[in-house]
DRENRO-892380 format. One record per residue (C-alpha): residue number from 0; residue in one letter; x, y, z. Coordinates in steps of 0.05 Angstrom, whole numbers. Last residue first. Example, Ala and Ser with C-alpha at 12.3 -4.5 7.8 and 13.67 -1.06 7.14 Angstrom:
<bamars>
+-----+------+--------+--------+--------+
! seq ! type !      X !      Y !      Z !
+-----+------+--------+--------+--------+
!   1 !    S !    273 !    -21 !    143 !
!   0 !    A !    246 !    -90 !    156 !
+-----+------+--------+--------+--------+
</bamars>
This chain:
<bamars>
+-----+------+--------+--------+--------+
! seq ! type !      X !      Y !      Z !
+-----+------+--------+--------+--------+
! 339 !    X !    849 !   -669 !    888 !
! 338 !    X !    849 !   -685 !    814 !
! 337 !    X !    797 !   -662 !    763 !
! 336 !    X !    834 !   -596 !    754 !
! 335 !    X !    889 !   -636 !    720 !
! 334 !    X !    954 !   -653 !    754 !
! 333 !    X !   1018 !   -638 !    716 !
! 332 !    X !   1065 !   -692 !    690 !
! 331 !    X !   1025 !   -709 !    627 !
! 330 !    X !   1074 !   -735 !    575 !
! 329 !    X !   1124 !   -762 !    626 !
! 328 !    X !   1068 !   -792 !    668 !
! 327 !    X !   1039 !   -825 !    606 !
! 326 !    X !   1107 !   -855 !    590 !
! 325 !    X !   1115 !   -881 !    661 !
! 324 !    X !   1045 !   -909 !    658 !
! 323 !    X !   1063 !   -949 !    595 !
! 322 !    X !   1127 !   -979 !    622 !
! 321 !    X !   1100 !   -995 !    692 !
! 320 !    X !   1037 !  -1027 !    663 !
! 319 !    X !   1080 !  -1068 !    615 !
! 318 !    X !   1116 !  -1097 !    675 !
! 317 !    X !   1054 !  -1109 !    717 !
! 316 !    X !   1023 !  -1145 !    658 !
! 315 !    X !   1084 !  -1191 !    652 !
! 314 !    X !   1080 !  -1205 !    727 !
! 313 !    X !   1009 !  -1232 !    721 !
! 312 !    X !    972 !  -1223 !    655 !
! 311 !    X !    991 !  -1200 !    585 !
! 310 !    X !    960 !  -1174 !    521 !
! 309 !    X !    934 !  -1109 !    550 !
! 308 !    X !    893 !  -1064 !    505 !
! 307 !    X !    921 !   -994 !    497 !
! 306 !    X !    884 !   -951 !    446 !
! 305 !    X !    925 !   -892 !    425 !
! 304 !    X !    907 !   -822 !    401 !
! 303 !    X !    935 !   -771 !    354 !
! 302 !    X !    996 !   -815 !    342 !
! 301 !    X !   1071 !   -805 !    346 !
! 300 !    X !   1066 !   -763 !    409 !
! 299 !    X !   1140 !   -772 !    422 !
! 298 !    X !   1129 !   -796 !    494 !
! 297 !    X !   1073 !   -841 !    469 !
! 296 !    X !   1118 !   -870 !    415 !
! 295 !    X !   1171 !   -884 !    468 !
! 294 !    X !   1119 !   -923 !    509 !
! 293 !    X !   1097 !   -961 !    448 !
! 292 !    X !   1168 !   -982 !    433 !
! 291 !    X !   1178 !  -1004 !    505 !
! 290 !    X !   1113 !  -1043 !    506 !
! 289 !    X !   1126 !  -1084 !    443 !
! 288 !    X !   1155 !  -1150 !    466 !
! 287 !    X !   1125 !  -1151 !    536 !
! 286 !    X !   1057 !  -1142 !    505 !
! 285 !    X !   1009 !  -1084 !    491 !
! 284 !    X !    953 !  -1099 !    441 !
! 283 !    X !    955 !  -1033 !    405 !
! 282 !    X !    906 !   -987 !    369 !
! 281 !    X !    932 !   -926 !    333 !
! 280 !    X !    895 !   -861 !    320 !
! 279 !    X !    862 !   -823 !    263 !
! 278 !    X !    793 !   -834 !    233 !
! 277 !    X !    791 !   -805 !    163 !
! 276 !    X !    738 !   -753 !    150 !
! 275 !    X !    667 !   -752 !    122 !
! 274 !    X !    615 !   -706 !    154 !
! 273 !    X !    554 !   -742 !    180 !
! 272 !    X !    479 !   -746 !    170 !
! 271 !    X !    478 !   -798 !    114 !
! 270 !    X !    425 !   -839 !    149 !
! 269 !    X !    468 !   -899 !    136 !
! 268 !    X !    528 !   -868 !    171 !
! 267 !    X !    488 !   -849 !    232 !
! 266 !    X !    458 !   -919 !    236 !
! 265 !    X !    527 !   -951 !    230 !
! 264 !    X !    555 !   -907 !    285 !
! 263 !    X !    498 !   -924 !    333 !
! 262 !    X !    507 !   -998 !    316 !
! 261 !    X !    580 !   -989 !    337 !
! 260 !    X !    555 !   -981 !    408 !
! 259 !    X !    542 !  -1056 !    411 !
! 258 !    X !    487 !  -1107 !    401 !
! 257 !    X !    484 !  -1167 !    446 !
! 256 !    X !    447 !  -1233 !    431 !
! 255 !    X !    511 !  -1273 !    435 !
! 254 !    X !    526 !  -1251 !    506 !
! 253 !    X !    571 !  -1205 !    545 !
! 252 !    X !    552 !  -1211 !    618 !
! 251 !    X !    488 !  -1190 !    653 !
! 250 !    X !    452 !  -1203 !    587 !
! 249 !    X !    385 !  -1167 !    593 !
! 248 !    X !    411 !  -1109 !    553 !
! 247 !    X !    417 !  -1154 !    492 !
! 246 !    X !    345 !  -1178 !    497 !
! 245 !    X !    319 !  -1108 !    508 !
! 244 !    X !    357 !  -1084 !    447 !
! 243 !    X !    326 !  -1139 !    405 !
! 242 !    X !    256 !  -1127 !    432 !
! 241 !    X !    258 !  -1051 !    425 !
! 240 !    X !    282 !  -1051 !    352 !
! 239 !    X !    259 !   -986 !    318 !
! 238 !    X !    243 !   -947 !    381 !
! 237 !    X !    310 !   -968 !    413 !
! 236 !    X !    346 !   -948 !    349 !
! 235 !    X !    313 !   -879 !    349 !
! 234 !    X !    334 !   -866 !    421 !
! 233 !    X !    405 !   -884 !    401 !
! 232 !    X !    400 !   -835 !    344 !
! 231 !    X !    373 !   -781 !    390 !
! 230 !    X !    434 !   -786 !    434 !
! 229 !    X !    481 !   -769 !    377 !
! 228 !    X !    549 !   -800 !    373 !
! 227 !    X !    621 !   -782 !    358 !
! 226 !    X !    668 !   -841 !    369 !
! 225 !    X !    731 !   -849 !    412 !
! 224 !    X !    776 !   -901 !    379 !
! 223 !    X !    773 !   -975 !    365 !
! 222 !    X !    763 !   -965 !    291 !
! 221 !    X !    706 !  -1009 !    268 !
! 220 !    X !    706 !  -1019 !    192 !
! 219 !    X !    636 !  -1039 !    173 !
! 218 !    X !    604 !  -1104 !    151 !
! 217 !    X !    575 !  -1141 !     92 !
! 216 !    X !    524 !  -1086 !     76 !
! 215 !    X !    474 !  -1111 !     25 !
! 214 !    X !    473 !  -1104 !    -50 !
! 213 !    X !    542 !  -1133 !    -61 !
! 212 !    X !    584 !  -1108 !   -120 !
! 211 !    X !    610 !  -1046 !    -83 !
! 210 !    X !    650 !  -1089 !    -34 !
! 209 !    X !    717 !  -1078 !    -68 !
! 208 !    X !    705 !  -1004 !    -79 !
! 207 !    X !    685 !   -995 !     -6 !
! 206 !    X !    747 !  -1031 !     18 !
! 205 !    X !    791 !   -992 !    -30 !
! 204 !    X !    770 !   -928 !      6 !
! 203 !    X !    811 !   -952 !     66 !
! 202 !    X !    874 !   -934 !     28 !
! 201 !    X !    858 !   -860 !     35 !
! 200 !    X !    793 !   -845 !     71 !
! 199 !    X !    797 !   -771 !     52 !
! 198 !    X !    788 !   -792 !    -20 !
! 197 !    X !    714 !   -802 !     -8 !
! 196 !    X !    670 !   -856 !    -36 !
! 195 !    X !    621 !   -867 !     21 !
! 194 !    X !    604 !   -795 !     40 !
! 193 !    X !    616 !   -775 !    -32 !
! 192 !    X !    558 !   -819 !    -55 !
! 191 !    X !    508 !   -795 !     -3 !
! 190 !    X !    440 !   -810 !    -34 !
! 189 !    X !    468 !   -865 !    -79 !
! 188 !    X !    505 !   -897 !    -20 !
! 187 !    X !    443 !   -904 !     23 !
! 186 !    X !    398 !   -925 !    -35 !
! 185 !    X !    445 !   -980 !    -57 !
! 184 !    X !    455 !  -1004 !     15 !
! 183 !    X !    382 !  -1008 !     31 !
! 182 !    X !    370 !   -991 !    105 !
! 181 !    X !    325 !  -1016 !    160 !
! 180 !    X !    335 !  -1092 !    157 !
! 179 !    X !    406 !  -1087 !    132 !
! 178 !    X !    424 !  -1044 !    193 !
! 177 !    X !    390 !  -1090 !    243 !
! 176 !    X !    423 !  -1153 !    215 !
! 175 !    X !    489 !  -1116 !    215 !
! 174 !    X !    488 !  -1101 !    289 !
! 173 !    X !    471 !  -1173 !    304 !
! 172 !    X !    527 !  -1196 !    259 !
! 171 !    X !    577 !  -1151 !    294 !
! 170 !    X !    554 !  -1180 !    361 !
! 169 !    X !    561 !  -1251 !    335 !
! 168 !    X !    630 !  -1238 !    307 !
! 167 !    X !    653 !  -1210 !    374 !
! 166 !    X !    625 !  -1269 !    413 !
! 165 !    X !    663 !  -1319 !    369 !
! 164 !    X !    727 !  -1278 !    374 !
! 163 !    X !    721 !  -1277 !    450 !
! 162 !    X !    705 !  -1351 !    454 !
! 161 !    X !    771 !  -1372 !    423 !
! 160 !    X !    814 !  -1358 !    362 !
! 159 !    X !    769 !  -1388 !    309 !
! 158 !    X !    760 !  -1332 !    259 !
! 157 !    X !    696 !  -1303 !    229 !
! 156 !    X !    713 !  -1245 !    182 !
! 155 !    X !    657 !  -1192 !    181 !
! 154 !    X !    668 !  -1153 !    117 !
! 153 !    X !    696 !  -1082 !    120 !
! 152 !    X !    658 !  -1021 !     95 !
! 151 !    X !    683 !   -951 !    108 !
! 150 !    X !    638 !   -892 !    123 !
! 149 !    X !    687 !   -849 !    162 !
! 148 !    X !    663 !   -803 !    217 !
! 147 !    X !    646 !   -732 !    235 !
! 146 !    X !    581 !   -724 !    274 !
! 145 !    X !    530 !   -671 !    255 !
! 144 !    X !    514 !   -607 !    294 !
! 143 !    X !    547 !   -562 !    242 !
! 142 !    X !    612 !   -600 !    249 !
! 141 !    X !    625 !   -652 !    303 !
! 140 !    X !    682 !   -700 !    321 !
! 139 !    X !    744 !   -672 !    286 !
! 138 !    X !    709 !   -604 !    291 !
! 137 !    X !    721 !   -604 !    366 !
! 136 !    X !    796 !   -598 !    352 !
! 135 !    X !    843 !   -652 !    377 !
! 134 !    X !    910 !   -632 !    407 !
! 133 !    X !    958 !   -690 !    411 !
! 132 !    X !    966 !   -752 !    454 !
! 131 !    X !    893 !   -771 !    466 !
! 130 !    X !    888 !   -834 !    509 !
! 129 !    X !    840 !   -891 !    498 !
! 128 !    X !    841 !   -950 !    547 !
! 127 !    X !    787 !   -919 !    590 !
! 126 !    X !    737 !   -924 !    534 !
! 125 !    X !    709 !   -861 !    503 !
! 124 !    X !    642 !   -840 !    474 !
! 123 !    X !    639 !   -770 !    446 !
! 122 !    X !    574 !   -733 !    456 !
! 121 !    X !    523 !   -692 !    418 !
! 120 !    X !    451 !   -690 !    445 !
! 119 !    X !    478 !   -670 !    512 !
! 118 !    X !    470 !   -715 !    573 !
! 117 !    X !    428 !   -681 !    627 !
! 116 !    X !    392 !   -743 !    651 !
! 115 !    X !    423 !   -807 !    625 !
! 114 !    X !    372 !   -850 !    588 !
! 113 !    X !    407 !   -842 !    521 !
! 112 !    X !    466 !   -880 !    551 !
! 111 !    X !    427 !   -946 !    549 !
! 110 !    X !    468 !   -980 !    494 !
! 109 !    X !    533 !   -964 !    529 !
! 108 !    X !    521 !   -997 !    596 !
! 107 !    X !    485 !  -1057 !    566 !
! 106 !    X !    543 !  -1065 !    516 !
! 105 !    X !    594 !  -1061 !    572 !
! 104 !    X !    563 !  -1122 !    605 !
! 103 !    X !    577 !  -1132 !    679 !
! 102 !    X !    505 !  -1113 !    697 !
! 101 !    X !    470 !  -1111 !    763 !
! 100 !    X !    420 !  -1094 !    739 !
!  99 !    X !    381 !  -1103 !    674 !
!  98 !    X !    312 !  -1104 !    707 !
!  97 !    X !    329 !  -1040 !    744 !
!  96 !    X !    330 !   -999 !    681 !
!  95 !    X !    399 !   -966 !    670 !
!  94 !    X !    400 !   -892 !    686 !
!  93 !    X !    417 !   -876 !    758 !
!  92 !    X !    427 !   -949 !    777 !
!  91 !    X !    489 !   -953 !    733 !
!  90 !    X !    519 !   -895 !    772 !
!  89 !    X !    532 !   -828 !    739 !
!  88 !    X !    586 !   -781 !    762 !
!  87 !    X !    580 !   -714 !    726 !
!  86 !    X !    644 !   -673 !    722 !
!  85 !    X !    645 !   -602 !    693 !
!  84 !    X !    635 !   -566 !    760 !
!  83 !    X !    689 !   -607 !    795 !
!  82 !    X !    661 !   -627 !    862 !
!  81 !    X !    681 !   -701 !    855 !
!  80 !    X !    755 !   -683 !    853 !
!  79 !    X !    781 !   -752 !    835 !
!  78 !    X !    845 !   -781 !    864 !
!  77 !    X !    812 !   -838 !    902 !
!  76 !    X !    773 !   -861 !    840 !
!  75 !    X !    698 !   -867 !    855 !
!  74 !    X !    666 !   -935 !    843 !
!  73 !    X !    590 !   -938 !    845 !
!  72 !    X !    574 !   -980 !    783 !
!  71 !    X !    609 !   -927 !    743 !
!  70 !    X !    596 !   -878 !    686 !
!  69 !    X !    638 !   -815 !    686 !
!  68 !    X !    603 !   -761 !    647 !
!  67 !    X !    651 !   -706 !    627 !
!  66 !    X !    619 !   -639 !    612 !
!  65 !    X !    622 !   -586 !    558 !
!  64 !    X !    686 !   -608 !    522 !
!  63 !    X !    729 !   -554 !    489 !
!  62 !    X !    791 !   -572 !    528 !
!  61 !    X !    806 !   -633 !    483 !
!  60 !    X !    882 !   -643 !    484 !
!  59 !    X !    903 !   -618 !    552 !
!  58 !    X !    840 !   -629 !    593 !
!  57 !    X !    827 !   -695 !    559 !
!  56 !    X !    899 !   -718 !    569 !
!  55 !    X !    900 !   -699 !    642 !
!  54 !    X !    834 !   -736 !    654 !
!  53 !    X !    863 !   -798 !    620 !
!  52 !    X !    927 !   -791 !    660 !
!  51 !    X !    886 !   -795 !    725 !
!  50 !    X !    855 !   -860 !    699 !
!  49 !    X !    923 !   -894 !    701 !
!  48 !    X !    915 !   -950 !    751 !
!  47 !    X !    921 !  -1002 !    695 !
!  46 !    X !    873 !  -1048 !    731 !
!  45 !    X !    862 !  -1118 !    704 !
!  44 !    X !    788 !  -1129 !    690 !
!  43 !    X !    788 !  -1153 !    618 !
!  42 !    X !    846 !  -1200 !    632 !
!  41 !    X !    802 !  -1238 !    681 !
!  40 !    X !    757 !  -1267 !    626 !
!  39 !    X !    687 !  -1246 !    607 !
!  38 !    X !    693 !  -1256 !    532 !
!  37 !    X !    743 !  -1311 !    549 !
!  36 !    X !    689 !  -1358 !    574 !
!  35 !    X !    667 !  -1387 !    640 !
!  34 !    X !    596 !  -1364 !    654 !
!  33 !    X !    551 !  -1415 !    688 !
!  32 !    X !    497 !  -1363 !    701 !
!  31 !    X !    499 !  -1372 !    776 !
!  30 !    X !    575 !  -1377 !    775 !
!  29 !    X !    582 !  -1312 !    737 !
!  28 !    X !    531 !  -1279 !    783 !
!  27 !    X !    572 !  -1295 !    845 !
!  26 !    X !    639 !  -1280 !    812 !
!  25 !    X !    615 !  -1211 !    790 !
!  24 !    X !    590 !  -1197 !    861 !
!  23 !    X !    656 !  -1218 !    891 !
!  22 !    X !    695 !  -1176 !    840 !
!  21 !    X !    651 !  -1115 !    857 !
!  20 !    X !    664 !  -1124 !    931 !
!  19 !    X !    738 !  -1136 !    921 !
!  18 !    X !    749 !  -1073 !    878 !
!  17 !    X !    808 !  -1087 !    832 !
!  16 !    X !    768 !  -1083 !    768 !
!  15 !    X !    749 !  -1011 !    783 !
!  14 !    X !    701 !  -1000 !    726 !
!  13 !    X !    695 !   -941 !    678 !
!  12 !    X !    646 !   -917 !    625 !
!  11 !    X !    671 !   -851 !    598 !
!  10 !    X !    624 !   -801 !    564 !
!   9 !    X !    649 !   -735 !    536 !
!   8 !    X !    598 !   -680 !    525 !
!   7 !    X !    593 !   -635 !    463 !
!   6 !    X !    557 !   -568 !    462 !
!   5 !    X !    528 !   -547 !    395 !
!   4 !    X !    455 !   -561 !    407 !
!   3 !    X !    458 !   -528 !    475 !
!   2 !    X !    490 !   -466 !    444 !
!   1 !    X !    430 !   -459 !    399 !
!   0 !    X !    430 !   -465 !    323 !
+-----+------+--------+--------+--------+
</bamars>
């Protein structure tokens, strides 16, 4: 196995939601398309101003990475050392087909990553709300050139809590339609029994046992954490379903015909080319009520990784932002080599 096959890149899509030019362009296209739904609401573009701590966390906790690919629509953080030898800044126009641009759809950005020149076959896909708190070994993500993941089923549960929940269920359904078209659940699990019924999954194993009766996949457990992915699998999905992926990528904003990055995970799991392990980390919706407890947990490194989704706007958001960023600053006080 060559060194190139073994190297692992980190990919981070990022947008500067405070940029007035970008906001103006987003508003323009939003009005033209008649978009006014919570899947594209303002809360998704509030700026935490803590990207420097993400780079510090990666350099501290995951120093084995090969390169970091920062995906932007052209934004460059003021603090960033753009000449860092392990940093690749990739603009949307550098890899996303022109017919899909401009895009404000994270699914379009993520489902075209295989087009990035120089991206390694093995990569870990992050979001900018994910922060490692403890050391994470490379083998947590890849072993012997295969991704490490958990094959845990979880049924799609439609709930009426606004447009965002409706959109989310539609995207999960789109992913699942593709999976059930190309894979037979019984065959998948028979060929890799211990990949699906593995004691490493702990309590989550009960989900697979409970759903064993059904012949088709009813859904998958989607941990909102950084996921190990293979570029060739995304290429394979595009070859298998070009029309559906083209339709989704054509949505400038999140839409009901989207498919998401989780489809890549599902495909890898169904092919059986993965090493089973339990996904670690803790997702939070940060609010005024829980932000101080979360901040203290960050300082104590209670979790391997945290996902920090804001649950507030206005002054309340500014308050939770101060609390969380203060904790990240305490945990990562020293500048990384990615900072000027």
